[in-house]
N, C-alpha and C positions, 0 to 999 in steps of 0.2 A: 533576543529571540526574535525570529522573523515569522510573518504569517502571511498566507495568501487569503484573499477573500473566498468564502465558501462558494463552491460551484454547484448551482442547481442542476438537478438531473437533466438534461436537454432531452522438475528435478531440482531442487535447491541450488541456487547459484551464489557463490561467494567470490569476492573480488580480492586479488592480492592487494597488500598495503601499497599505496602510492609511494614512489621512490624519493619524493621530495617533501619538504615541509609544506603545510598549508600555506597559501598566500593570502587567505582572508585575514583582514586586520580586525581581530576581536578585542574588545575593551577587556584589559586584564582585571581580574578580580583576586582578592586574597582567597587562599584555599577554602576557608570557611564560608565565604561569600559565594564562591563558584559551586560548592556542594549545596548551598542553600537554593541557588538559582536552578541547579539540576533537580533538586527535590520538588521544587515548585512546577517545574516543567513536566515531571513525571506524575504529578498527583492526578488520581483519577484515570489513569491510563491502563491499557492492556499491552504487554509486550507480545509482538508476534512470536510464534514458535519457529517459523521458517518463512523464507520468502524465495520466489524464483519467477522465471519468465516461462510462460507456456505458449509455444509458437505453433502455427498451423502445420498440418502433416506435410504439405508439399513445400514448405519454406516460403519466404517473402516473394512477392511478385504481383503483377498487375491483377487486381480483383481479389487478392488474398486477404483474409482477415489480418488485422494487426495482432501482434503478440499481446498477451494478457499478462499483467503483473498479478501474481497470486501471492496473497498473504494468508498463511495458515495460523490460526489461533487454536489454543487447547479448548476443546469442546467440553468444559467442565464448569463446576460451580464457581471456581475462582474467577473465570472469565465472565460468567453470566451475573455474578454479584456486581461487577463493575459496569458491565454494558448488558442489561437484561434484554435489550432489543435484539442482541445476536441470537439469543435462545429462540425468540419468536421468528427471526428471519430464517434460521435453519429449519424450523418447523414448516414454515411457508415454502421453503424450497423443496421439502420432501413432499408437499401437496401439489404445487403447481409446477415445478421445474424451473430451471434457471431463466429461460427466456421469458416465459409468462410472468414469473415473479418480477423480473426487471421492469416489465411494463406496467405492473400493478402497483409498485411501490415508488414512494417519493423520498429519496435520501440525498441530501446535499453533501458535498465534500469539499475539503479544503486542506492544504498542506501547511505545516509550520515546521520550524527547525531550530535547534540549539547547536551553535557551533562550538569550536574548541578543538582539542586534540582528540576528542572521542565524540564526534557530532552525532546528533540524534535527529531523526525525521519522524514527524508525527502526522498521521492521517486523521483529520477531524471529520466526524460524521455527525450529521443533524438528521434525525428521523422525523419526518413531517407528518406521519400518520396517514390513515387511521391504522394500517398495519405495515410494519411493526408500530407499536405505541410510540407517540411522540417522545422525543428525548434526544440526548447527545451521547456521543461515545468518541473515544481517542485510541488509536492503535499506534504503537511506537516501534520504530524499526532502527537498528544500528546503522547509521548512514554509511560509514567507511566500509564495514564488512559486506554491505551490499551495494557498493559504489557502482558496479556495472549495470545494475538494474534501472537507475533512475533516468537514463537516457530514453527508455521506452515510454515514459509517461510525463516527461518534462514538458511535452507540447500538448498534453491531454491524452486521454485514451481510456481503456477499460482496466478495472481492477476486479479481481475475483477474491472474495473472502471465503475460505474453506478451512478445513481441518485435515490433519494427516490421515485420519481414518476414512474421511470422505474421498480424499484424493486417492489413496491406495486402493480403495474398492472400485473407484471409477476407472483407473487405468491399469488395473492388475492384469488383465489378460493381454496375449499378444496381438489381438485385434483392436485393441483400444485406440481411440482417435482423439483428436483435438476437440471434437464435439462432446466426447465422453467426459473429458476433463472439465470442459465449460459447464457441463451439467452438474458438476459437484461444487459449484461456486455461486455465492450471491454476488451478482454482478452489479458494479457501480460505475458510472461514468465520471471522469475528472476532466477539468479544463486545464489549460496552460498554467504552469507554476513558476512565477518569478522566484520562489524560494528555492525550488529544486535547480532552477537555472543558475542561481548564485552559488550554490554548493558545487555544482558540476564545474563551473568556471573557476571558482575560487580554490577548490582543492585539486583541480586537474583531473577529476573523475572522467571515465569514458563518456564520449559524446558521439552518437551515431550520426549518419547522414541526415536523418529526419529531424534531429534536434540541433543541428548546426546553425549557428547565427548566420544571417545574410551577410 
């Protein structure tokens, strides 16, 4: 398992299966050991319900905001029992709005990953308080299923945590904008991730111009 250092705060997209076998060299485990490592990696985590990229209305260009990686979670007791700070964060989002909340909160982020034939990517959250309450949380995303998404945040960027209900309500109308979608998210800043870079390089996942190595 690989980890990044936590980064202090400074429509569902799914990728096709890569046509080639992974090139990363993972230490082989016996089946029962691999299952145990996976169980350990998933302990105390919340699986995202959906993930996708939200892009500006006028597309990329000079002065345009960068796309935002949106991770949707189930807004229910199963989620809040594991990461109660998300309940607080959504309540604060309703009170202050996305932009003001982003400036009021201190949430550190970091990425970790578990390789193999079904790689997993984990977003680690450290809530520094006072609101949401201090604590930690971990969101897990199937890495290969969302292979096309990681190029947008491998060099750092914005992540929005939301739910299907919030996003549907925000962008339901024909006049809905990028700003409306942003308003439905708890916004987090992330730094460059060696873990995501290793996964992109090793598995041959898409890499855009912004994330291309020099």
